[in-house]
N, C-alpha and C positions, 0 to 999 in steps of 0.2 A: 504494500500500500504506500503510495507516494503522498507525502504530506507537504503542502505548500502554504505559503502565507501570501495574502494579497499584497501587491506592490504598493498600493496606497497606504496600507498599514505600516509597511517598512519605512516608507517616506515619512509618515507622521511620527513614527517612533524615533527615527534619526533626528528629525527637526526638534522634537520635544527634548530629547536627550541633550542635544547641543545647546538648546535654549536654557535648560535647567543648569547645566554645568557652567555655562558662560555668564548667565545673568543672575543666577541665584546662589549656587554653591560656591563658585569661585569668581564672582563678579570682578574683583580687583586683582585677580591672579590668572590672566589668560593662559600663561604657560603651564600652570598646574591643571587648569581645565583641559587643555590639549592633551596632557599626559594621561589624565583619567579617561578621556574619550578614546584615546589610542589603546589604553589598557583593556577597555571593554571590547574593542574591536579585536584585540589579540586573543582574548578568551573565545570569542565567537569564531574566529578563523581557525583556532586550534581545534575546537570541537567539531566544526564543519569538515575540516580536512580529515579528522578521525572518522567521521561518519562516511564521507565519500570514498575513502580508501580502505574501508573495512574488508571488502571482498577482493582487493587487489594484493598482489605480492609487493613487498617493499621495493622502492625504486633503487636501482643499482648505481645511478650517478645523478649529479645535479641537473644535467640537461633533461633527463626524463621527468624529474620533479617540476622543472620550469614549464615543460610542455604540458604537463598535467594542469598546472595553475592556469596557463593561457587558454587551454581548450576546455577541459572538463569542469574544473572548479569555477572558472569565470562564467561558463555556460549555465551552471547550476544557479549562480548568484544573479546574473544579469540577463539570462536568456539569449546570450550571444557570446561568441569567442572574442578574444582580444583582437584589435585591429592590426597591431604591428608589434613585433618584438625585435629589439636591437640589443647587441652586446658589444663590449670592447674586448672580449675574450680574456679578461683579467678579473672576472668576478663581479662586474657591474652590468646590470640589465635594465632596459627601459621598456616598459609596457605602455603602449599607446591605445587609448580608447577614444574614438572619434565622437561617440555619443554616450557619454557616461550618464547612465540613467538616474543616478541619485542627485545629479545637479540639473537635470533637464527642466524640472518644473520649479526650480528655486527662484525666489524673488526676495528682495530686501525691503523692509517696511520703511518708506520714506518719511513717515511721521515721527521718527525718533529724533529729528532735529527740533530745537526750540523755536526756530524762526518760522517754520512752516511754509516758506515761499517756494515756488516751483523752481526758481533759479538755483536755490541751494542744493537741490537734488543732483545737480550736475557738478557740484563743487568737488575738489579733490578729497575732502573729508567724507563725502557720500561715497565716492569711489573706493576710498580706503576702507570704509565700513563694509561695503559690498565684498571686496576682496578678502577682508578678514573673516567675514561670515562664511564665505565659500571655503576658505582654507580650514576653518574650524570643522566644517562638515567633512573634509577629506581626511581628518585624523582617524576616523572610524574605519574607512576602507583600507587605509595604510596599516592599521592594526590588524585587520582581517588578513591581509596578505602576509604580514610578518608572522602572525600566529599560525597560519597554514604552512608556511615554509619552515617554521620552527618545529612543528609537529612532524614534518617530513625529514627532519634532521639537518636543516639548513638554517643556521642562525644568521640573521642579516639585519640591516637597517633599511627602512623603507621611508621614502618621502614622495610628495606629489608636487607637480608643477601645473598651474592653471593659467599660465601667461597667454595661451592662445585661445581662451574661451571666447565664444561658445564652441569653437571648432573641436577641441580635444583636451583630454587630461592625460598627463604623463605620470606614470608611477616609476620611480627609480628605486632600485634596491641593490645593495652591495653585500657580498658575502663576507663573513668574518672567518677567514681561512687560517 
């Protein structure tokens, strides 16, 4: 029996989790909020990779595990494979997703400014708030990738780049060899 969760439920859960950690629990400590969100993602990724690899033999090398993440694991999470995988052949990989689902319907509330004028929504502070909000939402999938790879025996560091939004999201990870 396949058990799935509605995509809108996952979107709402992620949005509420980020809002709670950033605005309530650690309102004055964004780096601590980011670490907590990433830690939750790590646990989720660790458990999901355990579930998805239960019927498989252990991977014999790092490349097999990376292919599993890009094809099977990503397909289970986002209903599509990763769009592009690049490497420098020295332990650093870049996963490219041209339509990252968890950011597709994201918007930033313009009413958080005190002035309330329309011109202020285009100011650098509004852009900075939008970029910060998006980056906070990416700590969770970074944690998921790190947790999944850790469970597969690949300790690594994972980060995301959203400089080309809305075109794509890049996830970078480097092995600790």
